[in-house]
Structure formats: structure tokens, C-alpha cells
Residue frames as qw, qx, qy, qz and C-alpha x, y, z in Angstrom:
[[0.198, -0.290, 0.816, 0.460, -11.39, -11.29, 56.53],
 [0.645, 0.294, -0.153, -0.689, -13.47, -11.85, 53.41],
 [0.797, 0.016, 0.592, -0.116, -14.80, -15.27, 52.47],
 [0.282, 0.583, -0.589, -0.484, -12.86, -16.63, 49.48],
 [0.541, -0.021, 0.838, -0.068, -14.29, -20.13, 49.55],
 [0.025, 0.058, -0.744, -0.665, -15.16, -21.66, 46.17],
 [0.034, 0.497, 0.866, -0.047, -18.77, -22.16, 47.28],
 [0.094, 0.544, 0.194, -0.811, -19.54, -18.43, 47.00],
 [0.555, 0.605, 0.567, 0.065, -22.09, -17.95, 44.17],
 [0.323, -0.065, 0.340, 0.881, -20.98, -15.99, 41.09],
 [0.320, 0.345, 0.040, -0.882, -23.01, -13.38, 39.25],
 [0.655, 0.415, 0.604, -0.185, -26.08, -14.58, 37.35],
 [0.364, 0.068, 0.591, 0.717, -25.62, -14.77, 33.56],
 [0.278, 0.406, 0.040, -0.870, -27.31, -12.02, 31.59],
 [0.304, 0.304, 0.872, 0.234, -30.26, -13.32, 29.54],
 [0.256, 0.193, -0.172, -0.931, -32.39, -11.54, 26.93],
 [0.571, 0.322, 0.671, -0.346, -35.99, -12.64, 26.48],
 [0.430, 0.304, 0.705, 0.475, -37.26, -13.58, 23.01],
 [0.137, 0.895, 0.424, 0.025, -39.56, -10.55, 22.92],
 [0.228, -0.877, 0.174, 0.386, -36.70, -8.19, 23.76],
 [0.502, -0.213, 0.638, 0.544, -34.49, -9.94, 21.21],
 [0.377, 0.609, 0.620, 0.321, -37.11, -9.31, 18.50],
 [0.023, -0.978, -0.160, 0.128, -37.23, -5.65, 19.50],
 [0.403, -0.662, 0.412, 0.479, -33.43, -5.43, 19.37],
 [0.517, 0.142, 0.688, 0.489, -33.41, -7.10, 15.92],
 [0.247, 0.826, 0.476, 0.175, -35.98, -4.61, 14.65],
 [0.182, -0.949, 0.058, 0.252, -34.07, -1.66, 16.11],
 [0.509, -0.410, 0.547, 0.522, -30.82, -2.95, 14.62],
 [0.474, 0.424, 0.645, 0.423, -32.39, -3.37, 11.16],
 [0.097, 0.951, 0.291, 0.040, -33.72, 0.18, 11.37],
 [0.350, -0.820, 0.259, 0.372, -30.34, 1.54, 12.47],
 [0.561, -0.099, 0.625, 0.533, -28.53, -0.30, 9.65],
 [0.366, 0.681, 0.551, 0.315, -31.00, 1.12, 7.13],
 [0.082, -0.985, -0.091, 0.120, -30.49, 4.63, 8.49],
 [0.475, -0.597, 0.434, 0.479, -26.69, 4.29, 8.34],
 [0.527, 0.207, 0.652, 0.504, -26.91, 3.09, 4.74],
 [0.215, 0.864, 0.421, 0.171, -29.23, 5.95, 3.79],
 [0.243, -0.922, 0.121, 0.277, -26.84, 8.45, 5.39],
 [0.565, -0.290, 0.562, 0.530, -23.97, 6.86, 3.45],
 [0.438, 0.542, 0.589, 0.409, -25.88, 7.34, 0.19],
 [0.003, 0.979, 0.206, 0.002, -26.56, 10.97, 1.09],
 [0.425, -0.745, 0.319, 0.402, -22.91, 11.56, 1.98],
 [0.571, 0.036, 0.619, 0.538, -21.78, 9.96, -1.29],
 [0.295, 0.769, 0.489, 0.288, -24.23, 12.17, -3.18],
 [0.174, -0.973, -0.021, 0.153, -23.04, 15.28, -1.35],
 [0.546, -0.516, 0.445, 0.487, -19.40, 14.41, -2.06],
 [0.499, 0.203, 0.640, 0.548, -20.05, 14.10, -5.78],
 [0.192, 0.895, 0.403, -0.007, -22.00, 17.36, -6.15],
 [0.461, 0.502, -0.005, 0.731, -20.34, 20.45, -7.64],
 [0.211, -0.054, -0.394, 0.893, -19.59, 23.52, -5.55],
 [0.037, 0.697, 0.671, -0.248, -22.70, 25.11, -4.04],
 [0.201, 0.779, 0.290, 0.519, -24.19, 28.32, -5.41],
 [0.316, 0.113, -0.366, 0.868, -22.56, 31.37, -3.74],
 [0.045, -0.564, -0.615, 0.549, -24.58, 33.36, -1.21],
 [0.276, 0.825, 0.480, 0.117, -27.04, 35.94, -2.58],
 [0.123, -0.944, 0.067, 0.298, -24.83, 38.92, -1.67],
 [0.374, -0.486, 0.610, 0.502, -21.99, 37.49, -3.82],
 [0.543, 0.389, 0.702, 0.245, -24.12, 36.67, -6.87],
 [0.008, -0.116, 0.327, 0.938, -24.37, 38.79, -9.99],
 [0.562, 0.225, 0.128, -0.786, -27.76, 39.64, -11.47],
 [0.705, 0.260, -0.512, -0.416, -27.63, 36.63, -13.81],
 [0.133, 0.278, -0.918, 0.250, -26.42, 34.13, -11.17],
 [0.497, 0.039, 0.633, -0.592, -29.78, 33.47, -9.42],
 [0.777, 0.364, -0.090, -0.505, -31.42, 32.42, -12.65],
 [0.575, 0.420, -0.701, -0.036, -28.63, 29.97, -13.43],
 [0.039, 0.229, -0.857, 0.459, -28.47, 28.70, -9.86],
 [0.647, -0.036, 0.238, -0.723, -32.24, 28.25, -9.59],
 [0.824, 0.178, -0.464, -0.271, -32.04, 24.97, -11.48],
 [0.641, -0.579, 0.471, -0.180, -29.54, 23.61, -8.95],
 [0.098, 0.490, -0.850, -0.167, -26.93, 20.89, -9.39],
 [0.501, 0.050, 0.821, -0.268, -29.43, 18.18, -8.41],
 [0.685, 0.568, 0.175, -0.421, -31.46, 18.72, -11.56],
 [0.460, 0.677, -0.536, -0.209, -28.43, 18.12, -13.76],
 [0.051, -0.403, 0.904, -0.130, -27.15, 15.12, -11.78],
 [0.408, -0.184, -0.860, -0.245, -30.48, 13.22, -11.66],
 [0.563, -0.621, -0.380, -0.392, -33.22, 12.51, -9.15],
 [0.063, 0.394, -0.628, 0.668, -32.81, 13.36, -5.49],
 [0.765, -0.325, -0.123, -0.542, -35.84, 11.38, -4.36],
 [0.323, -0.397, 0.816, -0.269, -35.49, 8.78, -1.61],
 [0.868, 0.204, 0.237, -0.386, -37.95, 6.54, -3.51],
 [0.643, -0.279, 0.654, 0.284, -36.10, 3.47, -4.75],
 [0.665, 0.514, 0.490, 0.232, -37.33, 3.62, -8.35],
 [0.217, 0.974, -0.048, 0.050, -35.71, 7.06, -8.67],
 [0.442, -0.713, 0.514, 0.179, -32.33, 5.71, -7.58],
 [0.839, 0.492, -0.231, -0.029, -29.70, 4.03, -9.69],
 [0.494, 0.550, -0.587, 0.330, -26.40, 2.22, -9.45],
 [0.378, 0.073, -0.759, 0.525, -24.90, 1.77, -6.00],
 [0.306, -0.109, 0.342, -0.882, -27.57, 3.88, -4.30],
 [0.781, -0.030, -0.273, -0.561, -30.26, 1.52, -5.64],
 [0.702, 0.089, -0.695, 0.124, -28.31, -1.58, -4.55],
 [0.138, 0.126, -0.650, 0.737, -27.78, -0.22, -1.03],
 [0.499, -0.069, 0.182, -0.845, -31.45, 0.72, -0.68],
 [0.807, 0.025, -0.447, -0.385, -32.63, -2.65, -2.01],
 [0.527, 0.101, -0.765, 0.356, -30.38, -4.48, 0.48],
 [0.106, -0.065, 0.542, -0.831, -31.81, -2.45, 3.37],
 [0.669, 0.001, -0.095, -0.737, -35.36, -3.03, 2.08],
 [0.727, 0.076, -0.672, -0.121, -34.68, -6.77, 1.82],
 [0.238, 0.081, -0.766, 0.592, -33.60, -6.87, 5.47],
 [0.373, 0.010, 0.338, -0.864, -36.83, -5.16, 6.51],
 [0.747, 0.084, -0.319, -0.577, -39.06, -7.35, 4.34],
 [0.697, 0.119, -0.707, 0.018, -37.37, -10.64, 5.26],
 [0.393, -0.014, -0.728, 0.562, -36.84, -10.05, 8.98],
 [0.165, 0.162, 0.460, -0.857, -39.78, -7.87, 9.98],
 [0.545, 0.170, -0.159, -0.806, -42.58, -7.70, 7.44],
 [0.645, 0.088, -0.687, -0.322, -42.82, -11.36, 6.41],
 [0.294, -0.043, -0.876, 0.380, -42.41, -12.93, 9.87],
 [0.168, 0.236, 0.530, -0.797, -45.15, -10.69, 11.26],
 [0.522, 0.451, 0.146, -0.709, -47.52, -10.14, 8.31],
 [0.060, 0.301, -0.825, -0.475, -46.62, -12.88, 5.81],
 [0.759, 0.131, 0.330, -0.546, -49.57, -15.23, 6.40],
 [0.682, 0.046, 0.711, 0.164, -50.10, -18.35, 4.33],
 [0.132, 0.364, -0.542, -0.746, -49.54, -18.39, 0.61],
 [0.539, 0.368, 0.745, -0.139, -52.47, -19.50, -1.55],
 [0.346, 0.379, 0.596, 0.618, -53.85, -18.98, -5.05],
 [0.064, -0.881, -0.404, -0.239, -55.99, -16.15, -3.72],
 [0.316, -0.934, 0.159, 0.054, -53.09, -14.65, -1.76],
 [0.880, 0.297, -0.102, 0.356, -49.86, -15.29, -3.72],
 [0.302, -0.887, 0.302, 0.175, -46.35, -14.30, -2.71],
 [0.818, 0.487, -0.223, 0.209, -43.04, -14.74, -4.49],
 [0.761, -0.512, 0.028, 0.399, -39.85, -15.55, -2.60],
 [0.524, 0.043, 0.264, 0.808, -38.02, -13.66, -5.35],
 [0.070, 0.884, 0.434, -0.160, -40.12, -10.52, -4.84],
 [0.256, -0.717, 0.207, 0.614, -37.03, -8.36, -5.45],
 [0.291, -0.021, 0.695, 0.657, -37.23, -9.29, -9.15],
 [0.099, 0.707, 0.670, 0.206, -40.72, -7.80, -9.51],
 [0.219, 0.266, -0.019, 0.938, -40.44, -4.02, -10.11],
 [0.426, -0.591, -0.266, -0.632, -43.97, -3.29, -8.87],
 [0.784, -0.484, -0.370, 0.121, -43.33, -5.25, -5.67],
 [0.568, -0.022, -0.208, 0.796, -40.09, -3.37, -5.06],
 [0.024, -0.415, -0.096, -0.905, -41.85, -0.02, -5.52],
 [0.601, -0.579, -0.306, -0.459, -44.81, -0.89, -3.27],
 [0.808, -0.376, -0.343, 0.298, -42.70, -2.50, -0.55],
 [0.459, 0.117, -0.166, 0.865, -40.26, 0.40, -0.54],
 [0.234, -0.515, -0.135, -0.813, -43.10, 2.91, -0.19],
 [0.757, -0.523, -0.348, -0.180, -44.49, 0.78, 2.64],
 [0.749, -0.179, -0.301, 0.562, -41.08, 0.71, 4.34],
 [0.199, 0.334, -0.063, 0.919, -40.64, 4.49, 4.05],
 [0.491, -0.568, -0.192, -0.633, -44.05, 5.00, 5.67],
 [0.833, -0.390, -0.373, 0.121, -43.16, 2.48, 8.39],
 [0.569, 0.048, -0.272, 0.775, -39.97, 4.38, 9.22],
 [0.070, -0.395, 0.004, -0.916, -41.90, 7.63, 9.53],
 [0.614, -0.458, -0.200, -0.611, -44.97, 6.35, 11.35],
 [0.850, -0.345, -0.373, 0.142, -43.22, 4.08, 13.86],
 [0.387, 0.312, -0.331, 0.802, -40.87, 6.86, 14.95],
 [0.246, -0.474, -0.632, 0.562, -41.63, 8.38, 18.35],
 [0.040, 0.227, -0.038, -0.972, -42.31, 11.73, 16.67],
 [0.284, -0.221, -0.702, -0.615, -45.31, 10.17, 14.87],
 [0.507, -0.274, 0.285, -0.766, -47.11, 9.90, 18.18],
 [0.456, -0.087, 0.835, -0.295, -49.01, 7.01, 19.71],
 [0.732, 0.462, 0.345, -0.365, -51.38, 6.64, 16.74],
 [0.193, 0.661, -0.585, -0.428, -48.54, 6.35, 14.21],
 [0.154, -0.152, 0.967, 0.137, -48.44, 2.53, 14.05],
 [0.437, 0.477, 0.703, -0.296, -52.23, 2.33, 13.73],
 [0.397, 0.771, -0.071, -0.493, -52.13, 4.85, 10.88],
 [0.043, 0.500, -0.790, -0.352, -49.41, 2.80, 9.19],
 [0.312, 0.132, 0.940, -0.032, -51.53, -0.36, 9.38],
 [0.418, 0.646, 0.532, -0.354, -54.71, 1.33, 8.13],
 [0.358, 0.848, -0.062, -0.386, -53.35, 3.66, 5.46],
 [0.198, 0.698, -0.646, -0.240, -50.28, 1.80, 4.21],
 [0.237, -0.240, 0.942, -0.012, -49.89, -1.87, 5.15],
 [0.568, 0.353, 0.681, -0.298, -53.46, -3.00, 4.43],
 [0.548, 0.746, -0.016, -0.377, -53.56, -1.25, 1.07],
 [0.136, 0.648, -0.714, -0.229, -50.13, -2.49, -0.01],
 [0.329, -0.115, 0.935, -0.061, -50.90, -6.11, 0.83],
 [0.633, 0.511, 0.447, -0.371, -54.24, -5.98, -1.01],
 [0.524, 0.764, -0.244, -0.288, -52.45, -4.96, -4.21],
 [0.028, 0.588, -0.805, -0.074, -49.31, -7.07, -3.81],
 [0.244, -0.073, 0.959, -0.127, -51.10, -10.29, -2.88],
 [0.666, 0.372, 0.132, -0.632, -54.06, -9.98, -5.23],
 [0.804, 0.138, 0.571, 0.093, -54.68, -12.98, -7.51],
 [0.625, 0.685, 0.217, 0.305, -53.93, -10.72, -10.50],
 [0.253, -0.936, 0.183, 0.164, -51.13, -8.79, -8.77],
 [0.228, 0.781, -0.570, -0.110, -47.39, -8.81, -9.50],
 [0.266, -0.354, 0.893, -0.080, -47.00, -12.38, -8.20],
 [0.801, 0.243, 0.190, -0.514, -49.86, -13.87, -10.25],
 [0.753, 0.485, -0.422, -0.139, -47.51, -15.75, -12.60],
 [0.113, 0.450, -0.827, 0.318, -45.53, -17.32, -9.74],
 [0.652, -0.274, -0.688, -0.162, -46.78, -20.61, -8.33],
 [0.453, -0.666, 0.203, -0.557, -47.96, -20.59, -4.75],
 [0.962, -0.254, -0.098, -0.007, -46.65, -24.02, -3.76],
 [0.252, -0.821, 0.511, 0.041, -43.35, -23.98, -1.87],
 [0.743, -0.152, 0.637, 0.139, -42.74, -27.58, -3.03],
 [0.605, 0.421, 0.512, 0.441, -43.10, -26.62, -6.72],
 [0.088, -0.735, -0.039, 0.671, -41.73, -23.08, -7.00],
 [0.515, 0.466, 0.483, 0.533, -42.12, -21.36, -10.34],
 [0.161, -0.681, -0.102, 0.707, -40.99, -17.78, -10.70],
 [0.401, 0.426, 0.519, 0.624, -42.00, -15.65, -13.65],
 [0.025, -0.429, -0.144, 0.891, -42.12, -11.87, -13.93],
 [0.452, 0.686, 0.561, -0.100, -45.23, -10.74, -15.78],
 [0.404, 0.227, 0.352, 0.813, -44.64, -8.88, -19.03],
 [0.055, 0.672, 0.321, -0.664, -45.70, -5.25, -19.27],
 [0.555, 0.742, 0.366, 0.086, -46.97, -3.31, -22.28],
 [0.101, -0.909, 0.201, 0.352, -44.13, -0.76, -22.12],
 [0.394, -0.373, 0.680, 0.494, -41.46, -2.76, -24.04],
 [0.466, 0.456, 0.722, 0.231, -43.99, -3.66, -26.75],
 [0.187, 0.942, 0.247, -0.128, -44.91, 0.00, -27.27],
 [0.243, -0.765, 0.398, 0.445, -41.24, 0.97, -27.51],
 [0.471, -0.064, 0.761, 0.441, -40.60, -1.59, -30.25],
 [0.387, 0.696, 0.593, 0.119, -43.60, -0.43, -32.29],
 [0.044, 0.977, 0.049, -0.204, -42.48, 3.21, -32.09],
 [0.460, -0.563, 0.485, 0.485, -38.87, 2.38, -33.04]]
């Protein structure tokens, strides 16, 4: 007869260590970003016109017309955020924000100072968006298992260090934003491009 007394110990509760939880958070952020990117690709594929027929079904003039491809007429097919627009841009920026806020800044943020500025509203600085997105794309490639054991080191040396030097330079994109968290002041620096457009108009 089995012992059914209430003193029999139950199973131990399952606990996840903080280090493992950080790894799970990072993996989840990466998976969410991948799912979003696949959604953008599927949306793009669904909106494209019919593909060019196979070569054996084309007339002599068809290859020349099909060489341009539907992508050229519809706009950029780059994964780089500054080449995206509309919903695709918004989805990519949201995924980038998750990576910046929950992985990059907690690990590599360091202190903010006049010689190393940072803006909490970095997503309003076009140069910051472009540099951070490029950094994130490289991170996805070089932290993948296919990149090999030296991938993360290459990412630090060739991508992270260079990006932070430019982003956090005293004359970088955040130069007009104050560095004190108690007295935040956000201002996007003006660029010469709008001025040149007005002169030419």
C-alpha cells in the first residue's frame, strides 16, 4: 500500500536563475524581431505582382522587360531601416527599440556625460536610428551560431566600438541634448539638406 500521508514532500518548484533569464530575454527579443521581419517579407511578397514566367515560356522581348523586376518599380528591397517606409519602417523600428532598450543599453550603456552623451529619445535622431540599426543587423549575423566562435568578438571590434564612438561623440547626433537626467533637454540637430532644398526651389 502506498503512503498517502500529508507529510510526503511535493515536487520542488522550478526556478530560473537571473543569468538564464537574461539569456531567455535576449533569445525572445531576437525571435520577436525575426518574426516581425518575416511578417514584413510576407507582406511584401503578397503585394508584389505576378512573377516573371520561366525562361522557356518567355518571348524574345520578355527577358529585357523582366530584367528590371517588380522590386525596382515598387521601391527598395533593402533590409536597412532607412530604405523602408510606412508599416515596414514602424515594425523594424519597434524591433530595434526592443534590442536597444533591453540588450544594448543595459550591457553597453555606461554613464552619460558631456564627453559621452546619449539621448533617451534616440529614435528621433535619424543618424542614431541608421547607426543603431546597422549595429543590430551585424549583431544578428555575428552572434548566430553560423558566425562561429569569433563572431561576437568581431562584432565588438568591427561594429560596436565604431558605432559607439560616432554615436556618443561630443559632436555626434546627441550633442544638442543635455546629458543630465534631472534636466533633460532634447533637440535634434539641424542638417544642411533642408536649407539647400529651399535655396534651389
